[in-house]
RODRENBA-381774 format. One record per residue: x negated, y negated, z of N, C-alpha, C in turn; residue in three letters; residue number from 1. Coordinates in pm, whole numbers, plus 50000, padded with zeros to 5 digits. Atoms other than C-alpha are relative to their C-alpha. Layout:
N
[kese [X Y Z] [X Y Z] [X Y Z] 'ALA' NUM]
...
END
This chain:
277
[kese [49934 50132 50007] [48198 52196 48468] [49987 49930 50135] 'MET' 1]
[kese [50017 50076 49877] [48123 51924 48724] [50134 49970 50064] 'ASN' 2]
[kese [49880 50039 49926] [48381 51863 48996] [49970 49872 50077] 'GLU' 3]
[kese [50017 50129 49934] [48431 51515 49140] [50068 50003 50136] 'PHE' 4]
[kese [49946 50000 49864] [48505 51431 49502] [50149 49970 50001] 'GLU' 5]
[kese [49857 50025 50015] [48837 51280 49409] [50025 49918 49874] 'PHE' 6]
[kese [49965 50071 50122] [49023 51125 49120] [50125 49917 50017] 'GLY' 7]
[kese [49882 50086 50003] [49281 50860 49045] [50080 50029 49874] 'PHE' 8]
[kese [49909 49991 50113] [49577 50936 48823] [50062 49862 49984] 'LEU' 9]
[kese [49963 50139 50016] [49621 50581 48700] [49887 49911 50050] 'GLY' 10]
[kese [50112 50088 49965] [49371 50297 48711] [50040 49855 50011] 'GLY' 11]
[kese [49950 50137 49985] [49579 49991 48792] [49941 49929 50120] 'GLY' 12]
[kese [50054 50086 49894] [49532 49726 49061] [49979 50075 50132] 'GLN' 13]
[kese [50014 49932 49872] [49594 49952 49360] [49890 50105 49995] 'MET' 14]
[kese [50104 49900 50013] [49370 50230 49230] [49861 49937 50005] 'ALA' 15]
[kese [50132 50063 50001] [49080 49994 49162] [49971 49934 50136] 'THR' 16]
[kese [50020 50057 49866] [49134 49826 49502] [49952 50108 50096] 'ALA' 17]
[kese [50041 49889 49913] [49109 50161 49680] [49858 50045 49966] 'ILE' 18]
[kese [50136 49961 50042] [48802 50253 49475] [49898 49900 50052] 'ALA' 19]
[kese [50091 50105 49949] [48644 49921 49575] [49971 50023 50148] 'LYS' 20]
[kese [50019 49977 49857] [48701 49992 49944] [49918 50124 50029] 'GLY' 21]
[kese [50070 49874 49982] [48577 50349 49917] [49850 49986 49972] 'VAL' 22]
[kese [50141 50017 50039] [48255 50249 49742] [49929 49906 50098] 'VAL' 23]
[kese [50064 50097 49911] [48184 49945 49963] [49979 50056 50140] 'GLN' 24]
[kese [50014 49942 49866] [48240 50145 50283] [49919 50130 49998] 'SER' 25]
[kese [50083 49881 50019] [48032 50433 50144] [50072 50130 50039] 'GLU' 26]
[kese [49925 49875 49987] [48311 50688 50182] [49964 50093 49885] 'VAL' 27]
[kese [50044 49925 50118] [48208 50797 49831] [49927 49904 49907] 'ALA' 28]
[kese [50066 50081 50102] [47988 50674 49549] [50086 49994 49875] 'THR' 29]
[kese [49926 50011 50125] [48122 50559 49215] [49982 50126 49915] 'ALA' 30]
[kese [50029 49881 50079] [47958 50866 49059] [50084 50121 50045] 'GLN' 31]
[kese [49920 49889 49948] [48180 51090 49276] [50148 49982 49970] 'ALA' 32]
[kese [49860 50033 50026] [48504 50930 49149] [50033 50018 49853] 'ILE' 33]
[kese [49950 49986 50138] [48707 51013 48838] [50132 49924 49987] 'ALA' 34]
[kese [49874 50070 50031] [48992 50822 48674] [50061 50062 49875] 'PHE' 35]
[kese [49933 49985 50130] [49252 50897 48413] [50090 49879 49983] 'TYR' 36]
[kese [49925 50122 50029] [49385 50573 48265] [50021 49994 49849] 'GLU' 37]
[kese [49975 49995 50144] [49557 50592 47923] [49989 49865 49930] 'PRO' 38]
[kese [50011 50133 50062] [49549 50214 47867] [49853 49968 49973] 'ASN' 39]
[kese [50140 50018 50039] [49228 50143 47675] [49937 49877 50064] 'ALA' 40]
[kese [50055 50123 49941] [49184 49788 47804] [49971 50020 50149] 'ASP' 41]
[kese [50021 49976 49857] [49225 49899 48166] [49886 50099 50022] 'GLN' 42]
[kese [50110 49904 49990] [48990 50194 48110] [49866 49930 49983] 'ALA' 43]
[kese [50123 50078 50019] [48727 49951 47982] [49967 49920 50125] 'THR' 44]
[kese [50020 50076 49876] [48777 49738 48294] [49944 50090 50109] 'LYS' 45]
[kese [50048 49905 49899] [48725 50045 48514] [49853 50033 49975] 'ILE' 46]
[kese [50140 49973 50033] [48402 50126 48331] [49909 49885 50041] 'GLN' 47]
[kese [50080 50118 49964] [48283 49771 48393] [49988 49987 50153] 'ARG' 48]
[kese [50002 50012 49854] [48377 49776 48764] [49921 50112 50065] 'LEU' 49]
[kese [50062 49881 49941] [48249 50128 48833] [49927 50078 49890] 'TYR' 50]
[kese [50069 49941 50115] [47991 50216 48566] [49964 50147 50018] 'PRO' 51]
[kese [50034 49859 49981] [47911 50551 48727] [50118 50093 50006] 'GLY' 52]
[kese [49881 49917 49987] [48271 50671 48748] [50027 50077 49870] 'ALA' 53]
[kese [49966 49915 50115] [48398 50947 48519] [50141 49966 49952] 'PHE' 54]
[kese [49869 50024 50060] [48688 50874 48282] [50045 50127 49930] 'LEU' 55]
[kese [49947 49877 50058] [48889 51186 48209] [50076 49968 49871] 'ALA' 56]
[kese [49931 50019 50128] [49036 51232 47862] [50149 50028 50010] 'SER' 57]
[kese [49858 49970 49981] [49370 51354 48000] [50028 50020 50148] 'SER' 58]
[kese [49961 49974 49862] [49564 51394 48322] [49968 50144 50038] 'ALA' 59]
[kese [50030 49859 49974] [49520 51770 48292] [49853 50019 50033] 'ASN' 60]
[kese [50144 49989 49972] [49141 51733 48278] [49969 49945 50138] 'GLU' 61]
[kese [50022 50058 49867] [49153 51509 48586] [50034 50102 50108] 'LEU' 62]
[kese [49958 49899 49902] [49344 51778 48778] [49903 50117 50003] 'PHE' 63]
[kese [50089 49885 50006] [49107 52047 48660] [49862 49972 50059] 'ASP' 64]
[kese [50136 50033 49956] [48798 51855 48773] [49993 49931 50136] 'ARG' 65]
[kese [49997 50062 49867] [48909 51705 49106] [50089 50083 50092] 'CYS' 66]
[kese [49911 49927 49909] [49047 51878 49414] [50079 49906 50091] 'HIS' 67]
[kese [49918 50101 49932] [49167 51554 49577] [50040 49897 49896] 'ARG' 68]
[kese [49950 50089 50104] [49386 51332 49363] [50094 49896 50059] 'LEU' 69]
[kese [49911 50109 49960] [49542 50993 49434] [50090 49968 49882] 'ILE' 70]
[kese [49901 50021 50106] [49860 50963 49229] [50042 49854 50003] 'LEU' 71]
[kese [49985 50146 49995] [49856 50591 49149] [50071 49949 49875] 'ALA' 72]
[kese [49919 50042 50114] [50123 50557 48881] [50139 49962 50049] 'VAL' 73]
[kese [49864 50040 49965] [50475 50413 48878] [50085 50123 50029] 'LYS' 74]
[kese [49916 49884 49966] [50740 50640 49035] [50065 50067 49881] 'PRO' 75]
[kese [49932 49942 50115] [50928 50684 48709] [49903 50072 49907] 'GLN' 76]
[kese [50102 49934 50081] [50605 50773 48529] [49960 50133 50064] 'VAL' 77]
[kese [50041 49879 49930] [50509 51028 48795] [50101 50112 49980] 'LEU' 78]
[kese [49897 49898 50020] [50842 51208 48765] [49992 50057 49859] 'GLU' 79]
[kese [50003 49954 50138] [50805 51224 48388] [49885 50092 49966] 'GLY' 80]
[kese [50117 49920 50034] [50458 51377 48388] [49977 50117 50095] 'ILE' 81]
[kese [50025 49898 49899] [50487 51602 48693] [50019 50142 49947] 'SER' 82]
[kese [49975 49865 50052] [50627 51897 48497] [49877 50054 49927] 'MET' 83]
[kese [50118 49957 50072] [50319 51907 48276] [49880 50021 50091] 'GLY' 84]
[kese [50114 49990 49909] [50083 51868 48573] [50015 50113 50101] 'LEU' 85]
[kese [49977 49896 49899] [50244 52127 48802] [49921 50128 49973] 'ALA' 86]
[kese [50079 49879 50022] [50075 52423 48628] [49851 49983 50028] 'PRO' 87]
[kese [50141 50027 49972] [49739 52255 48688] [49976 49977 50150] 'HIS' 88]
[kese [50011 50019 49856] [49812 52216 49061] [49984 50135 50068] 'THR' 89]
[kese [50032 49874 49933] [49658 52491 49274] [49990 49977 50150] 'THR' 90]
[kese [50021 50018 49855] [49615 52557 49649] [49871 49922 50032] 'PRO' 91]
[kese [50126 50074 49986] [49271 52397 49597] [50023 49849 50006] 'HIS' 92]
[kese [49975 50142 50013] [49434 52057 49540] [50065 49938 50125] 'HIS' 93]
[kese [49931 50086 49903] [49523 51788 49792] [50046 49877 49922] 'HIS' 94]
[kese [49943 50112 50073] [49757 51533 49632] [50040 49889 50097] 'LEU' 95]
[kese [49965 50117 49919] [49797 51181 49775] [50080 49906 49910] 'ILE' 96]
[kese [49914 50084 50083] [50091 50988 49629] [50014 49862 50062] 'SER' 97]
[kese [49970 50137 49958] [50110 50610 49652] [50116 49943 49918] 'ILE' 98]
[kese [49882 50041 50077] [50416 50601 49426] [50114 49970 50097] 'ALA' 99]
[kese [49900 50044 49902] [50678 50405 49619] [50131 50077 49986] 'ALA' 100]
[kese [49864 49949 49996] [51001 50571 49724] [50020 50146 49971] 'GLY' 101]
[kese [49982 49858 50031] [50934 50933 49627] [49966 50081 50124] 'ILE' 102]
[kese [50024 49929 49875] [50975 51149 49939] [49919 50128 49979] 'PRO' 103]
[kese [50083 49879 50006] [50758 51449 50021] [50078 50118 49943] 'LEU' 104]
[kese [49920 49887 50050] [51046 51688 49946] [50002 50003 49847] 'ALA' 105]
[kese [50000 50006 50147] [51063 51568 49584] [49862 50033 49945] 'LYS' 106]
[kese [50136 49974 50047] [50686 51569 49542] [49967 50148 50010] 'LEU' 107]
[kese [50023 49857 49982] [50675 51923 49677] [50068 50080 49891] 'THR' 108]
[kese [49929 49934 50110] [50936 52030 49424] [49928 49981 49868] 'GLN' 109]
[kese [50060 50032 50130] [50767 51858 49134] [49866 50072 49979] 'TRP' 110]
[kese [50136 49947 50015] [50413 51983 49202] [49983 50140 50057] 'PHE' 111]
[kese [49999 49862 49950] [50503 52315 49371] [49889 50024 50102] 'ARG' 112]
[kese [50098 49987 49893] [50276 52256 49669] [50043 49915 50118] 'THR' 113]
[kese [49973 50079 49880] [50310 52135 50028] [49875 49927 50049] 'GLU' 114]
[kese [50123 50070 49963] [49952 52005 50039] [50002 49860 49937] 'ARG' 115]
[kese [49976 50133 50056] [50075 51655 49967] [50009 49898 50113] 'ILE' 116]
[kese [49993 50113 49908] [50030 51325 50150] [50064 49883 49927] 'THR' 117]
[kese [49944 50125 50053] [50236 51010 50096] [49938 49882 50073] 'ARG' 118]
[kese [50055 50122 49942] [50083 50669 50151] [50074 49880 49942] 'VAL' 119]
[kese [49941 50125 50044] [50255 50330 50137] [49901 49888 50032] 'MET' 120]
[kese [50091 50113 49978] [49979 50068 50095] [50069 49871 49961] 'PRO' 121]
[kese [49944 50126 50049] [50036 49701 50024] [49894 49921 49924] 'ASN' 122]
[kese [50089 50070 50092] [49884 49444 49791] [49876 49938 50064] 'THR' 123]
[kese [50124 50051 49942] [49636 49292 50043] [49885 50102 50003] 'PRO' 124]
[kese [50109 49902 50018] [49441 49617 49992] [49900 49948 49896] 'CYS' 125]
[kese [50088 50053 50105] [49301 49427 49692] [49887 49915 50058] 'GLN' 126]
[kese [50108 50075 49935] [49100 49211 49934] [49956 50071 50128] 'CYS' 127]
[kese [50042 49914 49889] [49041 49499 50179] [50061 49958 50133] 'LEU' 128]
[kese [49927 50043 49881] [49296 49356 50424] [50142 50058 49998] 'GLN' 129]
[kese [49868 49940 50016] [49582 49595 50356] [50052 50066 50126] 'GLY' 130]
[kese [49937 49920 49895] [49820 49791 50577] [50065 50118 49930] 'ALA' 131]
[kese [49951 49879 50065] [49902 50151 50488] [50066 50092 50102] 'SER' 132]
[kese [49935 49896 49922] [50152 50395 50634] [49973 50134 49934] 'GLY' 133]
[kese [50036 49869 50053] [50058 50762 50595] [50091 50107 50060] 'ILE' 134]
[kese [49920 49885 49956] [50282 51071 50613] [49949 50124 49926] 'ALA' 135]
[kese [50057 49879 50059] [50153 51424 50555] [50104 50110 49985] 'HIS' 136]
[kese [49917 49883 50021] [50323 51730 50413] [49957 50115 50089] 'GLY' 137]
[kese [50024 49888 49910] [50338 52061 50596] [49872 50075 49968] 'ALA' 138]
[kese [50119 49925 50040] [50045 52204 50400] [49870 49922 50011] 'GLY' 139]
[kese [50120 50084 49991] [49798 51923 50480] [49927 50029 50131] 'VAL' 140]
[kese [50078 49965 49883] [49521 52033 50717] [49925 49882 50058] 'GLY' 141]
[kese [50069 50106 49928] [49305 51835 50956] [49893 49933 49915] 'GLN' 142]
[kese [50105 50059 50084] [49019 51785 50710] [50059 49904 49898] 'GLU' 143]
[kese [49932 50088 50095] [49258 51641 50451] [50050 49873 50068] 'ASP' 144]
[kese [49947 50115 49925] [49414 51415 50714] [49889 49900 50031] 'ARG' 145]
[kese [50112 50088 49965] [49078 51278 50824] [49944 49932 49875] 'GLU' 146]
[kese [50050 50059 50125] [48967 51223 50464] [50092 49886 49955] 'TRP' 147]
[kese [49904 50103 50041] [49286 51031 50381] [49989 49877 50089] 'THR' 148]
[kese [50014 50111 49906] [49245 50819 50693] [49877 49916 49967] 'ASP' 149]
[kese [50122 50073 50034] [48887 50726 50595] [50018 49917 49875] 'ARG' 150]
[kese [49981 50069 50127] [48987 50632 50243] [50083 49874 50020] 'VAL' 151]
[kese [49911 50116 49989] [49271 50399 50344] [49956 49902 50108] 'PHE' 152]
[kese [50061 50095 49908] [49085 50250 50640] [49896 49914 49928] 'ARG' 153]
[kese [50097 50079 50076] [48833 50133 50381] [50064 49878 49934] 'SER' 154]
[kese [49931 50116 50059] [49100 49892 50250] [50092 49930 50100] 'VAL' 155]
[kese [49919 50069 49901] [49260 49786 50579] [50039 50087 50118] 'GLY' 156]
[kese [49947 49931 49882] [49470 49915 50869] [50084 50119 49958] 'THR' 157]
[kese [49924 49878 50028] [49628 50261 50881] [50088 50034 50119] 'VAL' 158]
[kese [49913 49945 49896] [49928 50391 51077] [50054 50134 49952] 'VAL' 159]
[kese [49946 49868 50029] [50053 50749 51095] [50149 50000 50033] 'GLN' 160]
[kese [49855 50001 49982] [50430 50787 51049] [50059 50127 49938] 'VAL' 161]
[kese [49932 49890 50068] [50687 51041 50937] [50036 49957 49858] 'THR' 162]
[kese [49961 50030 50138] [50797 51066 50577] [50119 49905 49997] 'ASP' 163]
[kese [49882 50086 49999] [51134 50909 50661] [49966 49858 50045] 'ASP' 164]
[kese [50037 50133 49951] [50968 50620 50845] [49927 49916 49894] 'GLN' 165]
[kese [50065 50077 50106] [50785 50522 50526] [50096 49901 49935] 'LEU' 166]
[kese [49904 50099 50050] [51106 50347 50422] [49988 49871 50082] 'HIS' 167]
[kese [50016 50117 49914] [51066 50114 50723] [49864 49935 49977] 'ALA' 168]
[kese [50132 50054 50033] [50694 50076 50644] [50011 49913 49875] 'VAL' 169]
[kese [49977 50079 50121] [50804 49958 50299] [50064 49866 50034] 'THR' 170]
[kese [49930 50122 49963] [51037 49704 50460] [49912 49900 50072] 'GLY' 171]
[kese [50084 50090 49921] [50774 49563 50696] [49874 49958 49924] 'VAL' 172]
[kese [50130 50035 50058] [50437 49584 50521] [49993 50018 49849] 'SER' 173]
[kese [50004 49982 50145] [50504 49713 50169] [50051 49877 49927] 'GLY' 174]
[kese [49942 50122 50058] [50729 49421 50078] [49960 49875 50077] 'SER' 175]
[kese [50030 50110 49911] [50603 49204 50364] [49913 49889 49944] 'GLY' 176]
[kese [50080 50110 50054] [50332 49013 50174] [50083 49895 49926] 'PRO' 177]
[kese [49916 50096 50072] [50606 48855 49962] [50069 49904 50097] 'ALA' 178]
[kese [49936 50088 49901] [50781 48722 50275] [49900 49894 50048] 'TYR' 179]
[kese [50102 50091 49945] [50457 48572 50407] [49957 49898 49894] 'VAL' 180]
[kese [50036 50092 50108] [50367 48423 50069] [50107 49893 49980] 'LEU' 181]
[kese [49893 50100 50009] [50708 48256 50055] [49992 49902 50116] 'MET' 182]
[kese [50018 50088 49884] [50644 48120 50404] [49888 49900 49974] 'MET' 183]
[kese [50111 50090 50032] [50309 47977 50291] [50045 49896 49898] 'ILE' 184]
[kese [49950 50092 50104] [50477 47826 49986] [50091 49893 50060] 'GLU' 185]
[kese [49907 50094 49938] [50751 47668 50198] [49927 49901 50091] 'ALA' 186]
[kese [50079 50090 49914] [50503 47527 50453] [49923 49898 49916] 'MET' 187]
[kese [50074 50089 50090] [50298 47385 50168] [50093 49893 49941] 'SER' 188]
[kese [49903 50096 50053] [50607 47224 50013] [50038 49897 50105] 'ASP' 189]
[kese [49968 50094 49892] [50691 47073 50351] [49888 49899 50021] 'GLY' 190]
[kese [50112 50092 49988] [50342 46928 50371] [49998 49896 49890] 'GLY' 191]
[kese [49994 50094 50112] [50378 46773 50026] [50112 49898 50022] 'VAL' 192]
[kese [49887 50091 49973] [50717 46631 50122] [49966 49899 50110] 'ALA' 193]
[kese [50040 50089 49890] [50548 46480 50428] [49885 49909 49963] 'SER' 194]
[kese [50101 50093 50046] [50282 46307 50221] [49862 50057 49973] 'GLY' 195]
[kese [50130 49940 50029] [49993 46554 50185] [49989 50034 49852] 'LEU' 196]
[kese [50020 49953 50137] [49840 46646 49851] [50032 50149 49996] 'SER' 197]
[kese [49970 49857 50015] [49937 46989 49714] [49880 50084 50044] 'ARG' 198]
[kese [50119 49923 49967] [49578 47111 49753] [49979 50008 50151] 'GLU' 199]
[kese [50021 50003 49855] [49545 47002 50116] [50111 50077 50072] 'VAL' 200]
[kese [49888 49932 49935] [49892 47128 50211] [49988 50152 49987] 'ALA' 201]
[kese [50014 49856 50021] [49828 47472 50059] [49884 50056 50082] 'LEU' 202]
[kese [50116 49956 49922] [49487 47498 50224] [50037 50012 50149] 'GLN' 203]
[kese [49960 49998 49860] [49634 47413 50566] [50099 50112 50030] 'LEU' 204]
[kese [49899 49896 49978] [49933 47645 50530] [49938 50140 49997] 'ALA' 205]
[kese [50065 49869 50014] [49719 47938 50416] [49915 50033 50122] 'THR' 206]
[kese [50088 49977 49886] [49464 47899 50693] [50079 50015 50129] 'GLN' 207]
[kese [49917 49989 49879] [49737 47855 50954] [50058 50140 50013] 'THR' 208]
[kese [49945 49864 49996] [49900 48187 50862] [49889 50100 50029] 'VAL' 209]
[kese [50114 49911 49977] [49561 48358 50848] [49954 49993 50146] 'LEU' 210]
[kese [50045 50017 49862] [49461 48213 51185] [50098 50055 50102] 'GLY' 211]
[kese [49899 49948 49908] [49790 48298 51356] [49997 50153 50003] 'ALA' 212]
[kese [50009 49854 50005] [49762 48660 51237] [49876 50049 50073] 'ALA' 213]
[kese [50124 49963 49932] [49403 48674 51363] [50016 49990 50151] 'ALA' 214]
[kese [49976 50013 49857] [49517 48551 51706] [50074 50122 50055] 'MET' 215]
[kese [49924 49883 49956] [49769 48835 51735] [49910 50124 49999] 'VAL' 216]
[kese [50084 49882 50016] [49520 49093 51612] [49886 50004 50101] 'GLN' 217]
[kese [50119 50002 49914] [49223 48983 51820] [50033 49993 50148] 'GLN' 218]
[kese [49966 50012 49858] [49397 48895 52149] [50088 50115 50049] 'THR' 219]
[kese [49904 49894 49963] [49653 49181 52140] [50110 49946 50092] 'GLN' 220]
[kese [49891 50062 49925] [49895 48935 52300] [50123 49992 49911] 'ILE' 221]
[kese [49877 50002 50079] [50259 48949 52189] [50018 49863 49935] 'HIS' 222]
[kese [49982 50128 50068] [50340 48681 51929] [50090 49902 50073] 'PRO' 223]
[kese [49910 50091 49927] [50621 48542 52145] [49925 49923 50108] 'ALA' 224]
[kese [50078 50067 49896] [50374 48464 52426] [49906 49898 49938] 'ILE' 225]
[kese [50089 50095 50069] [50126 48305 52184] [50079 49879 49951] 'LEU' 226]
[kese [49916 50111 50048] [50409 48097 52039] [50035 49906 50116] 'ARG' 227]
[kese [49968 50083 49884] [50510 47977 52388] [49881 49914 50044] 'GLU' 228]
[kese [50120 50073 49958] [50151 47872 52454] [49976 49873 49919] 'GLN' 229]
[kese [50020 50120 50083] [50162 47619 52169] [50127 49915 49991] 'VAL' 230]
[kese [49873 50072 50005] [50514 47493 52239] [50015 49913 50125] 'THR' 231]
[kese [49993 50094 49887] [50506 47186 52461] [50142 49947 50018] 'SER' 232]
[kese [49868 50058 49977] [50820 47041 52626] [50019 49871 49920] 'PRO' 233]
[kese [49962 50121 50077] [50989 46781 52401] [49897 49963 49894] 'ALA' 234]
[kese [50103 50028 50100] [50705 46815 52148] [50044 50031 49858] 'GLY' 235]
[kese [49971 49980 50143] [50682 46858 51772] [50033 50147 49969] 'THR' 236]
[kese [49982 49858 50032] [50663 47239 51777] [50138 50049 50039] 'THR' 237]
[kese [49867 49955 49958] [50983 47295 51978] [50108 49941 49910] 'ILE' 238]
[kese [49904 50061 50092] [51163 47054 51746] [50005 50079 49870] 'GLU' 239]
[kese [50005 49920 50123] [51045 47254 51445] [50063 50138 50021] 'ALA' 240]
[kese [49944 49868 49973] [51134 47586 51609] [50153 49995 50010] 'LEU' 241]
[kese [49854 50017 49993] [51485 47457 51685] [50059 49996 49859] 'LYS' 242]
[kese [49952 50007 50138] [51525 47377 51314] [49999 50138 49935] 'THR' 243]
[kese [50008 49864 50054] [51410 47726 51221] [50113 50088 50056] 'LEU' 244]
[kese [49892 49922 49940] [51657 47880 51467] [50136 49958 49946] 'GLU' 245]
[kese [49874 50048 50058] [51938 47660 51333] [50021 50060 49860] 'ASP' 246]
[kese [49991 49939 50132] [51858 47803 50991] [49995 50152 50000] 'GLY' 247]
[kese [49998 49853 49985] [51867 48162 51126] [49873 50065 49945] 'ALA' 248]
[kese [50127 49951 50052] [51498 48210 51041] [49971 50143 50046] 'PHE' 249]
[kese [50032 49870 49945] [51444 48505 51273] [50094 50109 49946] 'ARG' 250]
[kese [49902 49903 50047] [51766 48680 51177] [49988 50028 49851] 'GLY' 251]
[kese [50015 49982 50144] [51703 48624 50807] [49881 50091 49968] 'THR' 252]
[kese [50116 49914 50022] [51358 48783 50827] [50033 50145 50038] 'VAL' 253]
[kese [49959 49865 49960] [51498 49082 51018] [50090 50062 49893] 'ILE' 254]
[kese [49909 49951 50104] [51775 49114 50758] [49924 50036 49872] 'ALA' 255]
[kese [50080 49970 50119] [51515 49103 50479] [49928 50133 50015] 'ALA' 256]
[kese [50068 49872 49975] [51318 49389 50636] [50099 50116 49989] 'VAL' 257]
[kese [49898 49895 50008] [51637 49593 50676] [50048 50022 49857] 'LEU' 258]
[kese [49956 49988 50139] [51740 49519 50317] [49898 50076 49916] 'ALA' 259]
[kese [50105 49929 50074] [51405 49635 50179] [49996 50147 50040] 'ALA' 260]
[kese [49998 49861 49951] [51421 49948 50397] [50116 50076 49938] 'THR' 261]
[kese [49880 49937 50058] [51773 50023 50276] [49980 50026 49851] 'ARG' 262]
[kese [50023 49982 50143] [51673 49972 49913] [49900 50111 49973] 'ARG' 263]
[kese [50096 49891 50015] [51377 50205 49957] [50070 50135 50010] 'SER' 264]
[kese [49923 49875 49986] [51617 50476 50075] [50084 50027 49875] 'ARG' 265]
[kese [49917 49984 50120] [51845 50412 49777] [49916 50048 49882] 'GLU' 266]
[kese [50085 49963 50112] [51558 50438 49531] [49949 50143 50013] 'LEU' 267]
[kese [50047 49863 49980] [51443 50766 49688] [50101 50100 49945] 'ALA' 268]
[kese [49896 49913 50053] [51777 50924 49599] [50002 50136 50068] 'GLY' 269]
[kese [49991 49865 49941] [51883 51278 49687] [49895 50093 49941] 'PRO' 270]
[kese [50090 49895 50049] [51653 51576 49655] [50084 50110 49937] 'VAL' 271]
[kese [49922 49899 50071] [51794 51808 49391] [49955 50140 50041] 'ARG' 272]
[kese [50033 49860 49971] [51813 52175 49481] [49951 50067 49872] 'LYS' 273]
[kese [50054 49929 50115] [51606 52393 49251] [50029 50148 50013] 'THR' 274]
[kese [49975 49856 49999] [51676 52749 49153] [49872 50072 50037] 'GLU' 275]
[kese [50114 49916 49966] [51448 53008 49302] [50010 50130 49926] 'THR' 276]
[kese [50001 49875 50077] [51344 53310 49099] [49967 50116 50091] 'SER' 277]
END
């Protein structure tokens, strides 16, 4: 029986985004990738996107034919199917979970292995501009770590954190695209209110956010210094910044990150003690 380099349990948007990055960066070929996707329409889409990829007939078959597996299903789904998959998990397997909020301790209990990595990617991975936090279990060796790093660098930036810090990663970058998209929407609305067409306002707002992020990334200068460089005395920018401060913009964003972090901890819940035989 042929074994594939790695497989995806689930073939949704994040799985196909990661596969896109992996293939385009030549980390692996489509022929080296397997998927298990129970939704027929989505499975057909995967076949169209990656004609050389293998589609497993069951999750069990996927586990039996891949030694590295990216668990790309909803958290509640993963918990429900883990009992049936645990007997198919061997020391040969390296599991990488992108299911939000499930800590390594729970994953270790469910799958009966410590060779597990948790990754918190975000939706810009779909355009290969994502940000992913990675935390490894105690049983993950150097080769597994380097492989995981290559895979997620193919869809953006990678940071190494502890399992507990992934809650903060969720608050900053996991949920972060929604904050930035709301900012773009608000800037665009302001442009329309000031007399621009919707199309022009959205184009300007989008490019401004993209350009500002590129300045931080490329210059490695702190955003506060870059902001000061474009803020002239008694000018338009300082007037706008004063309005933002009056509306507690900075504090509201910080509070949003803390709220998302707190909610991530709540969703993780306690780790139940299991009986040992």
